[in-house]
C-alpha positions in Angstrom: 75.9 18.2 -18.8 74.9 16.9 -22.5 76.1 13.7 -21.7 74.2 13.5 -18.8 70.9 14.4 -20.9 71.6 12.0 -23.2 72.0 9.2 -20.8 68.6 10.1 -19.2 67.1 10.1 -22.8 68.5 6.7 -23.2 66.9 5.7 -19.9 63.7 6.9 -20.8 63.1 4.6 -23.5 62.7 1.5 -21.3 60.0 3.5 -19.1 58.1 4.7 -22.4 58.2 1.1 -23.6 56.8 -0.3 -20.6 54.2 2.5 -20.5 53.2 1.7 -24.1 53.2 -2.0 -23.4 50.9 -1.5 -20.5 48.4 0.8 -22.2 48.1 -1.6 -24.9 47.8 -4.5 -22.7 44.9 -2.5 -20.8 43.1 -1.9 -23.7 43.5 -5.3 -25.1 41.8 -6.7 -21.7 39.0 -4.4 -22.1 38.4 -5.5 -25.5 38.7 -9.2 -24.4 36.6 -8.7 -21.6 34.0 -7.0 -23.3 34.0 -9.7 -25.9 33.9 -12.2 -23.2 30.9 -10.5 -21.6 29.2 -10.7 -25.0 30.0 -14.2 -25.5 28.6 -14.8 -21.8 25.3 -13.0 -22.2 25.0 -15.1 -25.6 25.5 -18.2 -23.8 23.5 -17.7 -20.5 20.1 -16.5 -22.0 16.9 -17.2 -20.1 14.0 -18.9 -21.2 10.6 -20.4 -19.8 8.7 -23.2 -20.7 5.7 -25.0 -19.3 4.9 -28.9 -19.6 1.9 -30.8 -18.5 2.5 -34.6 -18.4 -0.4 -36.7 -18.2 -0.6 -40.4 -18.3 -3.9 -42.4 -18.8 -4.3 -44.8 -15.9 -7.3 -46.8 -16.9 -10.1 -46.9 -19.7 -13.6 -47.7 -18.6 -16.3 -48.3 -21.1 -19.8 -46.8 -20.3 -23.0 -47.5 -21.8 -24.8 -44.3 -20.3 -28.1 -43.9 -22.1 -29.5 -40.2 -22.1 -33.4 -40.3 -22.0 -34.3 -36.9 -21.0 -32.4 -33.3 -21.3 -33.7 -30.6 -18.9 -32.9 -27.1 -19.3 -32.5 -25.3 -15.8 -32.3 -21.8 -15.1 -32.1 -20.3 -11.6 -30.6 -18.1 -8.9 -28.5 -19.5 -6.0 -28.7 -17.4 -2.8 -26.2 -17.6 0.2 -26.9 -15.5 3.4 -24.7 -15.1 6.3 -24.1 -12.6 9.3 -21.6 -11.7 11.8 -21.3 -13.1 15.1 -19.5 -12.1 18.1 -19.2 -14.7 20.6 -21.8 -17.0 18.8 -24.1 -14.1 18.9 -25.5 -12.8 15.8 -24.5 -9.0 15.3 -27.6 -6.8 14.0 -27.5 -5.0 10.6 -24.4 -7.5 9.6 -26.3 -9.9 7.1 -24.7 -10.4 3.7 -26.6 -11.6 0.8 -24.6 -13.2 -2.4 -26.8 -14.1 -5.4 -25.5 -16.2 -8.5 -27.6 -16.7 -11.7 -27.1 -19.9 -13.7 -28.2 -22.0 -16.4 -27.3 -25.6 -17.8 -28.8 -28.5 -19.4 -29.2 -31.6 -17.3 -28.9 -35.0 -18.7 -30.8 -37.9 -17.0 -30.7 -41.6 -18.2 -29.9 -44.7 -17.4 -26.6 -47.0 -17.2 -27.3 -49.1 -20.4 -25.1 -52.0 -19.4 -27.4 -52.8 -16.4 -30.7 -53.2 -18.7 -31.6 -56.8 -19.1 -33.8 -58.2 -21.8 -35.1 -61.8 -20.9 -37.8 -64.0 -22.9 -41.1 -64.6 -20.9 -42.8 -66.5 -23.8 -42.3 -67.5 -27.3 -42.8 -64.2 -28.7 -42.5 -62.0 -25.6 -39.9 -60.2 -23.4 -39.3 -58.5 -20.4 -36.9 -55.2 -20.4 -35.7 -54.5 -16.7 -34.5 -51.0 -16.3 -32.1 -50.0 -13.5 -32.5 -47.1 -11.6 -32.2 -43.8 -13.4 -29.2 -41.6 -12.8 -27.9 -38.1 -13.4 -25.4 -38.5 -16.5 -24.1 -35.0 -16.2 -24.6 -31.1 -17.1 -24.1 -29.4 -20.7 -23.2 -25.9 -21.3 -23.4 -24.6 -17.5 -23.4 -20.9 -17.5 -22.7 -18.9 -14.1 -23.0 -15.4 -13.9 -20.8 -13.2 -11.5 -22.0 -13.2 -8.0 -24.2 -10.2 -6.6 -23.6 -9.1 -3.2 -25.6 -6.6 -1.0 -25.0 -6.2 2.6 -26.2 -4.1 5.6 -24.0 -1.6 7.4 -21.9 -4.3 9.3 -22.0 -6.8 6.6 -18.3 -6.8 6.6 -18.5 -8.8 9.7 -20.3 -11.7 7.6 -18.3 -14.7 6.2 -17.9 -14.1 2.5 -19.7 -16.6 0.1 -17.3 -19.2 -1.6 -18.5 -18.9 -5.0 -17.0 -22.4 -5.9 -18.9 -24.0 -2.9 -22.2 -22.5 -4.3 -21.5 -23.7 -7.9 -20.6 -27.3 -6.5 -24.1 -27.3 -4.5 -26.1 -26.1 -7.6 -24.2 -29.1 -9.5 -24.6 -31.7 -6.6 -25.9 -35.3 -6.4 -28.7 -34.1 -4.4 -30.1 -31.9 -7.0 -29.5 -34.6 -9.8 -31.8 -36.8 -7.7 -34.3 -34.1 -7.3 -34.5 -33.7 -11.1 -34.8 -37.5 -11.3 -37.9 -37.7 -8.6 -39.5 -34.7 -10.4 -39.2 -36.6 -13.9 -39.7 -40.2 -12.9 -43.0 -40.6 -15.0 -41.4 -39.1 -18.1 -38.2 -41.1 -17.8 -40.0 -44.3 -17.7 -42.3 -43.4 -20.8 -38.9 -42.5 -22.3 -37.5 -45.7 -21.4 -40.1 -47.6 -22.9 -40.2 -45.8 -26.2 -36.5 -46.3 -26.5 -36.4 -49.9 -26.1 -39.4 -50.8 -27.6 -38.2 -49.1 -30.9 -34.9 -51.2 -30.6 -36.6 -54.4 -30.2 -39.5 -53.6 -33.0 -36.8 -53.1 -35.2 -35.6 -56.7 -34.7 -39.2 -58.3 -34.7 -42.2 -55.7 -34.6 -44.5 -58.8 -33.6 -42.7 -59.2 -30.3 -44.7 -58.3 -27.0 -42.6 -56.3 -24.4 -43.1 -55.9 -20.5 -41.0 -53.4 -18.6 -40.0 -53.7 -15.1 -38.3 -50.6 -13.2 -35.8 -50.9 -10.3 -36.8 -49.1 -7.3 
């Protein structure tokens, strides 16, 4: 009986050895896996980056001469109403207001100005059509809306469209027409001063396009 027990104990040693090796291997695998996870997490990090690539395609020289700067303030109004089958729905009116201000610059394209002699000491300055050069310091307030009970049926105003209408070429031309006399006078002053700085005795005649 003792001999059998000793043999059983002897036979248990390989089993215990295998168990120890398995446990150790498992622990090593977990440790190695954890290290791998840490290594992978450090390798595969996320990042974000934005880039704006621009290429200058052409450079154009301009000789715009600003003669007047008008300070403009106003309120743009947009009105709309709902319709069903092309028929306006009562009490569906909606009104949108945008208050704005800016400086409108008016002038000429200086490259189109010609100065030609008309005599020994006289010149004619031909001035091209006046143009709207641009707008400085534009400010547009947040739109204000008011509507009737069924105003939700009306098409909402598009703010960008309203702003574009305010800064349209039609409005530039309106400013030019309203200030044509002042533009001509300022052109005379500007070019008379330039020529007089060379020779104050020269007689100058002006011709305006259009």
